[in-house]
C-alpha positions in Angstrom: -14.1 18.8 -2.8 -15.1 17.0 0.5 -13.4 14.0 1.9 -15.7 12.2 4.8 -13.0 9.8 7.1 -14.7 7.0 9.3 -12.3 5.4 12.0 -12.8 4.9 15.5 -9.4 5.9 16.3 -9.1 10.0 16.6 -5.7 9.6 16.1 -5.8 7.5 12.6 -8.6 10.4 11.5 -6.1 13.3 12.4 -3.0 11.0 10.4 -5.2 10.5 7.1 -6.7 14.2 7.5 -3.1 15.8 7.4 -1.8 13.4 4.9 -4.8 13.9 2.7 -4.9 17.7 3.1 -0.4 17.4 2.1 -1.6 15.9 -1.1 -4.8 17.4 -1.8 -4.7 21.5 -0.7 -7.6 22.3 -1.9 -10.1 19.3 0.1 -12.0 19.9 2.5 -12.2 16.8 5.3 -15.2 16.0 7.6 -15.0 13.0 10.2 -17.1 10.2 12.0 -16.4 8.0 13.7 -18.8 5.2 13.7 -20.9 4.1 11.4 -24.3 5.7 12.4 -22.4 8.8 12.3 -21.3 8.4 8.5 -24.9 8.1 8.1 -25.5 11.3 9.4 -22.8 13.0 8.5 -23.8 11.9 4.4 -27.2 12.8 4.7 -26.2 16.5 5.6 -23.5 17.1 2.9 -22.6 15.4 -0.3 -19.0 13.9 -0.3 -16.9 13.3 -2.7 -15.5 10.5 -1.6 -15.7 8.1 2.1 -12.8 6.8 3.5 -14.0 4.1 5.7 -12.0 1.6 8.3 -13.4 -2.0 7.8 -13.5 -2.5 11.9 -15.8 -0.2 13.2 -17.6 -0.3 17.1 -21.5 -1.1 16.8 -21.3 -2.2 13.1 -18.8 -3.7 10.6 -17.6 -1.0 7.7 -18.6 -4.1 5.6 -22.2 -2.9 7.1 -21.9 0.5 6.9 -20.5 0.1 3.2 -23.8 -1.9 2.3 -26.3 1.1 3.4 -24.4 4.0 1.7 -24.5 1.8 -1.7 -27.6 1.4 -1.2 -28.5 5.1 -0.5 -25.6 6.8 -2.5 -24.2 4.3 -4.8 -22.4 7.3 -6.9 -19.8 7.9 -3.8 -16.7 6.7 -4.4 -15.9 4.7 -1.3 -12.2 3.8 -0.7 -11.8 1.0 2.2 -9.0 1.4 4.5 -7.8 -1.6 6.7 -5.1 -2.8 8.9 -6.2 -6.2 7.2 -4.2 -7.8 4.7 -5.3 -7.0 1.2 -5.2 -10.6 0.2 -7.6 -11.4 3.3 -10.4 -8.7 2.7 -9.8 -6.3 -0.4 -11.9 -8.5 -3.2 -14.7 -8.5 -0.5 -14.7 -5.2 -0.3 -14.6 -4.6 -3.8 -17.6 -7.0 -4.7 -19.6 -5.0 -2.0 -19.0 -1.8 -3.5 -15.8 -0.4 -2.8 -14.1 1.4 -5.3 -10.9 0.4 -3.7 -8.8 -1.0 -0.8 -5.5 0.7 1.2 -4.4 -1.3 4.5 -3.0 1.0 7.3 0.3 -0.5 6.8 0.9 1.6 3.3 2.8 4.3 2.5 0.7 7.5 2.7 1.5 8.4 -0.6 -0.2 5.3 -1.9 -3.4 6.5 0.6 -2.7 10.2 -1.2 -2.3 9.0 -4.6 -5.5 6.4 -4.7 -7.5 9.2 -3.6 -6.6 11.5 -6.2 -7.1 8.5 -8.8 -10.6 7.8 -7.3 -11.6 11.8 -7.0 -10.4 11.9 -10.6 -12.1 9.1 -11.9 -15.7 10.0 -10.0 -15.4 13.5 -11.5 
């Protein structure tokens, strides 16, 4: 199982990777720092899930989500954001995201959500 983590902050990417590596020891990870890198990564290798920050440099995570869902409609996308769920979750889910996780949530929430998304895609 391969997981692509897209966030413009290297420290956040590393933290997300460590949280998920503990919960999903068989997972392999790749990282992207912006939307263009997300699309390049997806073009060269299949992934089981994409964790996508809503605030990305250049193009917003919502714009990247649109492109990803257009080209890879079966790929589950978990939006990871600092924005409160009540402000953005519905918008992201309507745009094609599979789940929305606030970065303020406990690490267990991210791990559980990712595991459930992978199992349902599976």
